[in-house]
N, C-alpha and C positions, 0 to 999 in steps of 0.2 A: 358810650359810643353808639352812633346811629346805626341801626341795622337796615339792610336793604334787601327786599324780597322781589325778585323778578318773576314775571309770569306771562303767559299768553303765547308761548312758543308752540310749535307743533310741526306736523308734516303738511306741506302744501305743494301743489303742482306749480310748475313755472307759469308766471303770469298772475299768480294768485296774490292774496293779501293776508296780512296778519297785523294785529295790534298788540304790542307789548306794553306791559305796565310795570312800574317799579314803585313799590310802596316803601316809604321810609318810616322808621319808628319814631323819628323826631322831626323837628322843624328843618326844612331845607330851603325855605323861602328866599334866603339871601345867598344861596350857594349856586355857583356855576356848575351845572350838572351835565353829564353826557351819557350817551349810550356807546358802549364798546362791543366789539365782537372778537372772538378768537376761533379761527378755523383749525382743524387738525394740522399739526406740523407748522403752524404759522404763529407769529407774534400777535398779541392782542392789539387791536387798533381802535382808535376813536372814530366813530362813523357819524355822530351827530352831537351837537351840544346846544345848550340853551342857557342864557344868562338869567339872573334873577328878574331882569326887566323884560325878558321874552325875546331877546335877540337870538337868532339861530345861526348855526353854521353846519355845513355838511362836507363829508369827504366827497371827492369827485365821483367815486364809484357808486354813490347812492343819491347824488343830487338829482332832484326832479322826481325821485321815486319814494323817498322816505320823508316823513314829517315828524319833528319832535315837538312836544308840547308839555305843559306842566300845569298842575293845579296846586297852588301853594296852600290852599285851605286843607286839601286832603293829603298834602305832602307826597304827591305822586307825580312821576314823570312818565310820559307815554312816548311810544315810537310807533307811528303808523307806517307800515311797509307795504308798498304797492308794487305791482309788476315785478314780483320776486323772480330772481334768477338762481340757478344752481350755485353760482359763486357766492351767493348770500348765505349759504349753509354754514352755520357756526353756532357757538354758544354766545348768547348775547347777555351783557352785563350793564348795569348802570352804576355810575359812581361820580364822584367829584372830578371835574376836569383836572388832569394833571396827576391823578392818583397813580402811584407807581406799583410795581409788582409786590412790594412788601406792605402795601396798604391793606386795609380790610376790603374784602370783596364778597359779595353775596354768592349764592350758588349758581346764578345765571339761569337762563332758559334756552333750551335747544330749539333751533330753527333748522328744519331740513326742507330743502326745496328739491323735489324730485318727481319725475313722472312715473 
């Protein structure tokens, strides 16, 4: 089973930026990958996805502010987050698009947007 390790989170002021990384222990080059987030008391939601060919899609709440990319040689997926808002505060995870609650999930990385 491929292990996923998310990193790059932290505390940032509103309007700031962060770049998240998700390193996979195996090949993910042919897999449709996504970044999810889960805020306290809310369900996990998919915020950005990228196909093996590089086509991207975003939730309306992050469109124009977040950018997803991938490096299939390094088996890593990135999430560039700009103009962060307090509502972006959540634990961020990467996984296969469509992964359900019973799938394997990494530990995630905490993003906190606060002044």
